N, C-alpha and C positions, 0 to 999 in steps of 0.2 A: 261690838259684842261678838263673842264666839258663836259661830253658826256653821254646823256641818254642811248645810245646803250651800251657803255662800262659799265656803272653802272648796267644795267640790267644783263649783263653777270656775273659780279662780285657778284651781289646780289644772283643770282641763284646758283652759286658755293658755296657761303657762306651758303645759306639756306639748301643745300643738306646735309651738314655734321653737322648741328646743333644738331640733335637728334639721330644720328648714326655715325659710324666711316668710312664707306665705301666711298671712294672718287668718285666723279662724272666722268663718262666717256664722251667722245665727243658725242656719240650717245644719251646718256641720256640728255646731255645739249641741243642737237638739239631738242629732243622731248619736253623738258620743255619749250623751247623758241618758239617752233613751226616753226623752221627754217630748211632749207636744210643742211644736214651734211657738204657739201662743204663750205657753207657760215660760218658755225661754225668753221671749221678747219682753214679757213683763219683768222677769228677774233682771235682765240686762239693764232695763230702765232703772231699777232700784240700785243696781251696782253703780251705774253712772251717777245717780243722785248722791251716792255715798263717796264718790270720788275714787272708786276702785277700778273703773274701766272707762275708756272713751269709745263712743259709738255713734254713728249717724244711721238713720233709718235705712235698712236693707244693706248697709255697708258692713265691712269686717269689724272685729272687736279687738281692741288692744288694752293691755293692762296699763294703768298709770303707775308712777313710781311707788305709790302707796299700795296699789293692788299687787304689784310684782313682789314687794317685800312680804306681804301677807301670803301670797301663793308660794314663794320660796320657803317660808317657814313651814307650811303644811307639807310641801314636797320633801323637805328635810326630815320631818318626822316620819313620813311614810317610808322613805328609803333607808333611814337608819333602822327602823323596825324590821324591814325586809332583810337587811344585812344581819341583824341580830338573830332573827329566826333561823337563817341558814347556818350561821356560824355556831350558835349556841344550842340550837334545838334540833338540828338535823333535817330541817325542811329542805326540799329541793327548790330550785329557782322557779319551778312551775307551780309551786304550792303557796307561795308567800303573799301574793297580791291581795287576795280576799281577806286574809288574816290582818294584813297591815291596814286595809281599808277600815276595819273595825277598831283596831288598837290606836290608830293615829288620833282619834278623837277622845281616847280614854286615858292615856298616860299623862303624867304631870311633866312639867318642864324639868323638874329635878331628876326624875327617873330618866328622861331622855338624855340629859347631860351625863348621867352615870353610864348609860348604854354607850354613848359616844366615846367616853373615856375608856371603858372596858374594851371596846373594839379597836382602840388605837387610833381614833379619829379618822375613819375611812373616808376616802374621797369619792368612791363609786359604790353603787349597790350591786347585788348579784347579777343584774342584767346589763351592767355597764353604764347605767345612768348616773350622772354626776350628783353627788349629795351636796347641796348648798351648805356653806358654813354658817355660823351664827349671824353673820352680816348679810347673808343671802348671796354671796359670791360663789361662782363655780369656775372650774377650769376644764377645758376639753382640748384634745389633740385635733389637728386637722384630719378630716375624715372623708370617706367616699362611701356612698351606699353601694352594696354589692351589685345591684342591678345596673349601676353606672360604671362599674369597674371593668376595664377592658381585659380580654384574655391575656394571660401572662402577668397580670397584676398580683402581687403577693402582699398580704397585709395581715396584721393582727386584728382579731375581732375586738372591736371597742364596745359594741352595744348590740343587743338583740331585743326586739320588741316583745313585750310580754302580753300583748293584746290579741294574739292570733292563736285560736284553739289548736292544740296539738303540736305546735311548732317547737316549743321548748323540749317536749318529750322526744320529738324526732331528732333534734340536735344532740340530746343526751345519748341517744342510741348510736349516733355517729361519732361520739366523743368530741363534739364541738362545743366549746364554752367561751366565755369572755377570756381573752388572752391567747386563744388558739390561733396559730398562723395558718392561713389557707391561701392557696394560689388558684386563681380563676382560670378555668379551662373553657367554660361556656356559660350560658345563661343560668343553668342549674347544676352544672358539673364543676366540682372543685377538687383540688388535691390537698389532702391533709396527711402530713407525715408520709408521703409517698403512696397514699391510698386514694384511689378515685372514689369520690362520694357524690352521689346524686341527691340533691337537696329537694325538699318539697317545693311545689310551685309557688308557695307563699313566701319562701325564704329570701329571694333576691331583694325584695322591697322592705325586708324586716331585719337585715343584718348590716351593720355599719363597720367598715374596716379603716385601719390607718391609711391615710392618703399616700 
């Protein structure tokens, strides 16, 4: 049965391992959702009983095939809505997340399909996150996190985290967006079209480049 609470859990587990391989722990899941660990433990038990996740006490959490399909469907709705709001309504990439959190539970499958078609079946949202297709499949290029890129590495921005307050606005001010080519000079210093740009301290762990 549809349940925003269940969908939020599955979406958070899915999102955690999109760009790295470490599985999410119950304490990390509680922190991400802003809930008490005891509440998360109880819900994870319910999700496991429904065949949506696998989990052993105090161990990390993984989505089952069924859980991943459901999570991908919710992620697809969220990211298509974000893309729609930016392209059709003039929202910035820093403004769309909260709106999409509300709308993803409200619009019909028919409307979502219409949005997808109108947008030309986009593969990525405004932050560079892959939009799953109707089967749940995604495609990504080889990547490196900016923090791990050596000096001299030049790459196109593939993705920027939308979870760090103020970061997207700072990148806007520096004319850095998904698709911008940057060359690494130091931990927080990059070259953008011949300009030296000093990034916020939060940026190196929140920007993904082509490898």
